[in-house]
C-alpha positions in Angstrom: 0.0 0.0 0.0 2.8 2.4 0.9 4.6 1.8 -2.4 1.4 2.2 -4.3 0.9 5.6 -2.6 4.4 6.8 -3.4 4.4 5.5 -6.9 1.2 7.6 -7.5 2.9 10.8 -6.4 4.8 11.0 -9.7 1.5 11.4 -11.5 -0.3 14.1 -9.6 2.6 16.2 -8.1 4.8 18.2 -10.5 8.6 18.6 -9.9 7.7 22.1 -8.7 5.4 20.7 -6.1 2.1 21.8 -7.7 -0.9 19.7 -8.7 -0.8 18.0 -12.2 -4.3 18.1 -13.8 -3.9 15.0 -15.9 -5.6 11.7 -16.6 -2.8 10.1 -14.6 -3.8 12.1 -11.6 -7.4 11.0 -12.1 -6.3 7.4 -12.1 -4.3 7.9 -8.9 -7.4 9.4 -7.2 -9.4 6.2 -7.9 -6.5 3.8 -7.1 -4.7 5.3 -4.2 -7.8 6.5 -2.2 -8.2 2.8 -1.3 -4.7 2.7 0.1 -4.6 5.8 2.3 -5.1 3.5 5.3 -1.5 2.3 4.8 0.2 4.3 7.6 -2.7 4.0 10.1 -2.6 0.2 9.6 1.1 0.3 10.3 0.3 2.1 13.6 -2.6 -0.3 14.5 -0.3 -3.3 14.0 2.4 -1.7 16.1 -0.1 -0.8 18.8 -1.7 -4.2 18.8 1.6 -5.8 19.9 2.9 -3.0 22.0 1.3 -3.7 25.4 1.8 -4.5 28.2 4.9 -2.4 28.9 6.3 -4.1 32.0 9.6 -2.3 32.1 9.9 1.2 30.6 13.7 1.0 30.4 13.7 -2.4 28.6 10.8 -1.4 26.3 12.3 1.9 25.1 15.8 0.4 24.8 14.5 -2.4 22.6 12.2 -0.3 20.5 14.4 2.7 20.0 17.5 0.6 19.2 15.6 -1.4 16.5 14.0 1.7 15.0 16.3 4.6 15.6 19.6 3.2 14.6 18.6 2.0 11.1 16.7 5.3 10.7 19.9 7.4 11.4 21.9 5.2 9.0 19.4 5.6 6.2 19.2 9.4 6.8 22.9 9.4 6.0 22.5 7.1 3.0 19.7 9.3 1.6 21.9 12.4 2.0 24.6 10.7 0.0 22.0 9.4 -2.5 20.9 12.9 -3.2 24.5 13.8 -4.0 24.8 10.8 -6.3 21.8 11.8 -8.4 22.8 15.4 -8.6 20.2 16.8 -6.2 22.6 18.1 -3.6 26.1 19.5 -3.4 28.7 17.9 -1.2 28.5 20.8 1.3 24.7 20.3 1.3 25.2 16.6 2.0 27.4 17.4 5.0 24.9 20.0 6.2 22.0 17.5 5.9 23.9 14.8 7.9 24.7 17.3 10.6 21.0 18.2 10.8 19.9 14.7 11.5 19.5 15.3 15.3 17.2 18.1 14.4 15.2 16.5 11.6 15.9 13.9 9.0 17.9 16.4 7.0 16.9 15.5 3.5 13.8 15.9 1.3 13.0 12.2 1.6 9.5 12.7 3.0 8.6 9.1 4.0 11.0 9.3 7.0 8.5 11.5 8.9 6.8 8.2 10.0 9.7 7.2 12.2 9.5 10.3 14.3 5.8 9.7 14.9 6.3 6.1 15.8 9.1 7.0 18.2 6.7 9.5 19.8 4.1 6.8 20.4 6.8 4.5 21.9 7.7 7.3 24.3 4.0 7.6 25.4 3.3 3.9 25.6 4.6 3.3 29.1 2.4 6.1 30.4 -0.8 4.5 29.1 0.0 0.8 29.3 -1.9 0.2 32.4 -5.0 2.1 31.2 -5.0 0.2 27.9 -4.9 -3.1 29.7 -7.5 -2.3 32.4 -9.9 0.3 31.0 -13.5 -0.6 30.8 -15.2 -1.0 27.4 -17.2 2.1 28.0 -14.0 4.0 29.0 -12.3 3.0 25.7 -15.5 3.8 23.7 -15.6 7.3 25.2 -12.0 7.9 24.2 -12.6 6.6 20.6 -15.8 8.7 20.3 -13.9 11.9 21.1 -11.1 10.8 18.8 -13.6 10.3 16.0 -14.9 13.8 16.5 -11.4 15.1 16.4 -10.9 13.2 13.1 -13.8 15.3 11.6 -12.0 18.6 12.3 -10.5 18.9 8.8 -14.0 19.1 7.4 -15.4 21.2 10.3 -12.6 23.7 9.5 -14.1 24.3 6.0 -17.0 26.0 7.8 -15.4 27.2 11.0 -11.7 27.9 10.6 -11.2 27.9 14.4 -13.3 25.8 16.8 -13.2 24.7 20.4 -10.5 27.1 21.6 -8.3 27.1 18.5 -6.4 30.4 17.9 -2.9 31.3 17.0 -1.8 31.6 20.6 -3.4 28.3 21.6 -2.1 25.2 19.8 -3.9 22.8 22.2 -7.6 23.3 21.9 -10.4 21.1 23.5 -9.8 17.8 21.5 -6.1 18.2 21.1 -5.3 15.4 23.4 -7.8 13.0 21.6 -6.4 13.7 18.1 -3.6 12.1 16.1 -2.2 8.6 15.6 -2.5 7.6 19.2 -6.2 6.9 18.5 -5.2 4.1 16.1 -3.2 2.5 18.9 -6.2 2.6 21.2 -8.5 1.4 18.4 -6.3 -1.7 17.8 -6.3 -2.5 21.5 -10.0 -2.0 21.9 -10.5 -4.5 19.1 -7.9 -6.8 20.7 -9.7 -6.8 24.1 -13.3 -6.8 23.1 -13.7 -7.9 19.4 -11.0 -10.4 18.5 -13.4 -13.3 18.3 -15.5 -13.5 15.1 -18.9 -11.9 15.7 -22.1 -11.8 13.7 -22.0 -9.1 11.1 -18.3 -8.4 11.6 -17.5 -8.8 7.9 -20.5 -6.9 6.8 -19.5 -4.0 9.1 -15.9 -4.2 7.7 -17.0 -4.0 4.1 -19.4 -1.2 4.8 -16.6 0.8 6.5 -14.3 0.2 3.6 -17.0 1.2 1.0 -18.0 4.4 3.0 -14.4 5.4 3.8 -13.2 4.8 0.2 -16.2 6.7 -1.2 -15.5 9.8 0.8 -11.7 9.6 0.3 -12.0 9.1 -3.5 -14.8 11.6 -4.1 -12.9 14.3 -2.3 -9.8 13.8 -4.3 -11.5 13.5 -7.7 -13.8 16.4 -7.0 -11.0 18.7 -5.9 -8.6 17.7 -8.7 -9.8 20.2 -11.3 -10.0 23.0 -8.8 -6.8 22.9 -6.7 -3.2 23.7 -7.6 -1.9 23.2 -4.1 -1.2 19.6 -3.1 -2.2 20.1 0.5 -5.6 21.4 -0.5 -6.1 18.6 -3.0 -5.4 16.0 -0.3 -8.1 17.2 2.1 -9.8 13.8 2.2 -6.5 11.9 2.1 -5.3 12.9 5.5 -4.3 10.1 7.8 -6.1 12.0 10.6 -9.4 12.2 8.9 -12.6 10.2 9.8 -12.9 8.6 6.4 -9.4 7.2 6.4 -10.0 5.9 9.9 -13.1 4.1 8.6 -11.0 2.5 5.8 -8.4 1.5 8.3 -10.9 -0.1 10.8 -12.6 -1.9 7.9 -9.5 -3.5 6.7 -8.3 -4.4 10.2 -11.7 -6.1 11.0 -11.6 -7.9 7.6 -8.2 -9.5 8.1 -7.8 -9.8 11.9 -9.2 -13.4 12.1 -7.3 -14.9 9.1 -6.0 -18.3 10.0 -3.2 -20.3 8.4 -3.9 -23.9 7.6 -0.4 -24.8 6.7 2.3 -22.8 8.6 5.1 -24.7 6.9 4.0 -23.7 3.4 6.3 -21.7 1.1 3.7 -18.9 1.0 3.5 -18.5 4.7 7.3 -18.6 5.0 7.6 -15.9 2.4 5.0 -13.7 4.2 7.0 -14.1 7.4 10.2 -13.3 5.7 8.8 -10.2 4.1 7.2 -9.2 7.4 10.6 -9.4 9.2 12.2 -7.2 6.6 9.3 -4.7 6.3 11.0 -1.9 8.2 14.0 -2.2 5.9 11.8 -2.2 2.9 10.1 0.9 4.2 13.4 2.7 4.7 15.0 1.7 1.4 12.1 1.8 -1.1 12.4 5.4 -2.3 15.8 4.8 -3.9 14.4 1.8 -5.8 11.1 3.5 -6.6 12.7 6.6 -8.1 15.0 4.4 -10.3 12.3 2.1 -11.6 10.0 5.0 -12.4 12.6 6.5 -14.7 12.9 3.1 -16.5 9.2 2.0 -16.6 7.2 5.2 -17.0 8.5 6.1 -20.5 7.4 2.8 -21.9 3.8 2.8 -20.6 1.3 5.4 -21.8 -1.4 4.8 -19.2 -1.1 5.5 -15.5 -3.8 3.0 -14.9 -1.1 0.3 -15.7 2.2 2.1 -14.8 1.3 3.1 -11.2 0.5 -0.4 -9.9 3.2 -1.9 -12.0 5.9 0.4 -10.7 4.6 -0.2 -7.1 4.7 -4.0 -7.4 8.1 -4.2 -9.2 9.5 -1.7 -6.6 8.2 -3.8 -3.8 9.7 -7.0 -5.1 13.1 -5.4 -5.9 13.3 -3.6 -2.6 12.5 -6.9 -0.8 15.3 -8.6 -2.7 17.7 -5.8 -1.9 16.9 -5.9 1.8 17.1 -9.7 1.8 20.7 -9.4 0.4 21.5 -6.7 3.0 20.2 -9.0 5.7 23.2 -11.3 5.0 25.7 -8.7 6.0 27.3 -8.8 9.4 25.3 -6.7 12.0 22.5 -6.2 9.4 19.9 -5.7 12.1 21.4 -2.2 12.5 20.7 -1.5 8.9 17.3 -3.1 8.2 15.8 -3.3 11.7 
C-alpha cells in the first residue's frame, strides 16, 4: 500500500510541487484512495503488539534501538544518495547529515513516519496500564472523542477555528484526543473486546471500507480540477481524517481473524520473511522506486497500468535488496 501511494505521487505532483491536472492524476485518485489507510494500519499493527509495557527501560531500549539506529543510518544514506543523483552538493550533504539530530535532514518525506512512531513509543509506558484495564465504556468514550477530532479537517471548512483554536493556543479542546495515538487505542479496543469472530463483523468491515473509500476518493476526484496546491487537494487523504479511519478499521476487521492452515507452506514462510524485513523495505524503497520510475514510465502510456506496475516491481526489488543486505554482518542495525 505504501509503495502504491508513493508510486502515484509522480502522476499528480509536479517537480515544482504543484498539482498535475492530468488523466494520470485522475487514475491515482481512484486507485490510491483505497490505500490511504497504509500508515494507520502500520500504527494499528504496532499498537496491537505494544502492550503491556512491563519495564519502561527495557521497552524503550529495545524499540528505540531497533527503529532509531537503522533510521539514522538511512538518513545518512539518503543524504549521500541525493549527491549521487545530482540533487545536492557535497556541502549540502554534509549539512544534511549534521542536521539529523534536528530532523531527517533531506527531502525524503517518508522518513517522517519514524518520528511519529518513536513518539508513540515514548508515550506507551504512560498509558500501558490504562490500555490493559480500562472498561469497554471508557475506551469507547476515548474513541468517540477521537472520532470527533478526526472530523475537524471538514469542520474547519465551515469554521476555521473551533473549540478554543487560535494562533496563541495550539492545544484546543480535543487536542489530546487527536492524532495517531487513536489508532493504537482502536487496535487494543478490538484486541480486548472484538477479537473473536462476531455476527455481522465482515458486513461491518465491508461497509466501513466502502464508505471510507467513497469519501476519500470523491474528495480527491472532486478537488482535482479545482486545486493547484497539493495540501488542498489531499483534504480527504489525511491520515487523521474520519474517512481514512473508517477505511483502516474496515481492513483491520476484515483481516484480523485470518488463520493459516499450513504454517510450513512456502507462501507462509515468504510472508513471514517479508514481514521481518518490512521496516528495511520501508526505509530503502524510495531509492528503488525513483530508479524504476525512470525506466518503466516512458514505456507505458497509461497511469492505470504504470502506477500499480511500478509499485509492485519496486516492492519486489526492494525486498530482494533488503534480503541481500540481511546477509551482511550486523545487518539488524541496517534493516531493523
